[in-house]
Every structure is written in structure tokens, then in C-alpha cells.
C-alpha positions, 0 to 999 in steps of 0.5 A: 198225626194232628189234622190240618183244620182247612181239610178237617173243616172242609165242606163236604156239601153246599149247605156247609159252605160259608158266605156267597150265598147268590152263588151257592144257591144257583149251584144248588138250583142247578143240582136240582134241575138236573141240567148243569151247565160249564162253569166258571168259578171266580174271585180271590184265593180262597173263597171257596170256589174249589170247595163249592166244586167239589160240594157240588159233585158230592151232591150230584153223585154221591159218596161216589162221586170221584168216579164221574168227576175229574181234578186238574190243576192247571198251575200244577201242569204249566208252574212245575211241567213235566216234574210234576206230569211223571209224579201223577200216576194218572199221566204214566200211562199216556206218557209212557214214561216216569222220566221227566228227561224221556219226555219228547211230548211238550207240556201243552201237547200232554195237557191237551191229550190228557183232557181229551182223554178223560172227557172222552170218557162216558160217564158212569150211572150218569147223563154226564161226568165233571171235569174241574179244571183249578187255577185256570189262569195258568192256561196258556192261549193255545191251552185254552183254545184246545180246551174250548174245542174239547168242551165243544166235542163232548158237551154232550155227556161231559161238563167243565168246571173252570175256577180262577183267580183273574177271569181276564186271562180266560179267553173270551170264547171259554168265558162265553162257554160257561156260566160265571159265578163270583165268590169273595171273601166272607163278611167280618160277622160270618167269619166271626160265627164260623171261627167261634164254633170251630173254637168251640169244636176244639175245646178251646176258650177264644177271647173276643180280642183274640176272634177280632185279631183273626179277624184283622188278619184274615179279612175274611178270608176263612181258610187263612182264620182256620190256619191262623186259629190251628197254629195258636191252638198249638202254641197254647199250653191252656187252649185259651187264646187272645190276641198275644197268640194270634200274634204268636199265630200270625208271626209263624205264619211268615214264610223265610222265602218271602224274607229271602225275596224281599232282602234280595230285591232291596239289595238287587240280587237277582239270582237270590230273589229268582231263587226265592220265587221258584220257591214261592211258587213250587214249593209254598204253592202260592200264587203271584198275588199271594206273593204281593201281599206279603212284600207288600206287609214286609215293605210296610213293617220294614224300617225304611222311609216313608218316601221309599215304603211308598216307592215300592207299593207303587211298583208292587201296584204296577206288577199287580196290574201287569198281573192282571192283565193277563201276563206270566207271574213269574216274569212280572214278579222277576220284572218287579225285583229288577227294578225294585230300588229304582227311583220313579221319575216324577 
């Protein structure tokens, strides 16, 4: 079975992480000081925030880091709700059933109960344990206030690491309780060096125009670059990869759900659009910003006139702004679809 390269080449220690030297160096110093505060890791999608958190835990606790390290994905809790909760075996004992229809408690109540229970457990062979909450922007105000109280209650024996693509969605009291570290996509030269190294490890012959094509497509996103390179390697007959193979791979990356959403938006088919949004969020695991970027590219590549494309882009830009202002992503995407072809008043 072929390994997924984003998993195969995920860094196991901080020294293996490409880019974000300032934030990584700060994390390294915190480990050596043995005085880890709560952390808030923020920045765009796929910039290494989760990798840094896991690598930090590995360096603090060693190979058995999972005994003192707990991972929760807030978007799973609040986007998928009870359907996700019953699938995670860790929660069965707490909710008492594996049937979502039998769950009487709200998702917020379950989240509070789960986090409080894990935070209250004493660390094993360490002064403190770490709870990592990814996609923290998915937490609503009520759950964030509850989380703040839990952080205050167990601060002596538990540290929290929050990861978010939108720090503005976190309440001020929650942000102020953690050291904020910014992550961004890597520079072109660092991405090129990394991709060439991976190609060498995989026995691939990667041409200069192939490297350029990956860099142009990925724009500093290492996960996207790795995914594209792996797709190109699968379609390559002789292990030689150039710009054409990368172009073919980027075409393969396009999701049918994005195409369905774009077509539904253009034709004002709200029901089909809602189904496509659900599929993109729940099945493809895409964030609102990722969906907007895909829609933007489809708009650019369409055969519509420049005024129409400009109108669509303005609508997308407004939606991106509303998402940044802490509004629900699903609601904003549906609002975008509803008004996609409405004329913008001059």
C-alpha cells in the first residue's frame, strides 16, 4: 500500500520543520526551560502548526508522548457534531452510547465534559500534560469561555496548545492566556530545497520546470507541494517529472464537489450548493477559506466575461471578510451562493 507523503514525511522533531524559524526557535527554548506556558499557534492552513505541536510533545515526553499528550479537533466536534462523537472510542464511556440519536446532551456540553475530564487527569512521569486543540476557531463563544475556566483550574498540571487559522475568532481572555506564535507558508527557496530532497528520497528525476511548477501551484504550502508531487509520481511512467506532469497532477487535485458547488452557485441551485458545501466540509475536510480559494480559481479559469468574473471575486472577497469577522463559515458560504449572480450596485 502506498504511503501518503504528507504523513510519511511529517516531521518528528522541531529541527525537521521547514520554515517558521522564529516560532520554532521559541518553542525549542521553552522546552529547554522546562517552563512551558499555554500556547496559541496561529496562521494560514497547512503552515506546520499541528506538526510543530506534535513534534514539541515528542521532544518533551519522548516516544511515549501520547501518554501525556491529548489531541482534539474542534472542527470535528462542532462541524460534524454527534456523528463524529460516537465514532471516537474515547468518548463512549463519557456519553454512554454509540448511537447519536440516543445522545441527550448538547455537543457543547459534551465538549466541556470531555476536555474537563482529560484536563483533570494527572500527568504520568511528568510535571504537566499537554492538551492540543486544533482548529480552535470552530469553538463558539460559550465553549471558549468554558475552556478558559478549565485552563485556569488545571494550570498547575495541564498545558493547552490551541491552533487556529483565525486568531480573531478566539475571545480575548483565551488569547491572553497563551503565548501567541505565528506560522506562515515557507519561502520559494526553502520549498524548492525540500521538494528536491523528497524527490531524491523517492528516486524521482525532477526537472527545473517541474520544481517551478510545484512552487507556482503550492505557493509555499508544503502539504500541497507534497501532495502534488506524489500525484505526479503516480502518473509518471519513468519517474521523470516535469511541468506537464505537475499540470496533470494539479488537474487531478480538483474536487468534483468544488465543481458541483461552482455550477450550483452559477445556476442559483441552492439545494445542490448546500449538498456540495456539506461534502466539502465533512468529506473533503476543507475549511471555508480553502473552499473560497478553489472557487476563486474556478472563476478565473471560467469562460465568463471579465465583468462577471470581477463581480464573483468581489462577492468572494466579501465572504472572506465575513468569515474573518468570526461568522459561521457554512452560513457565509450559503449566503455567497444565494447572492452569487446578483448584480453589485455601483
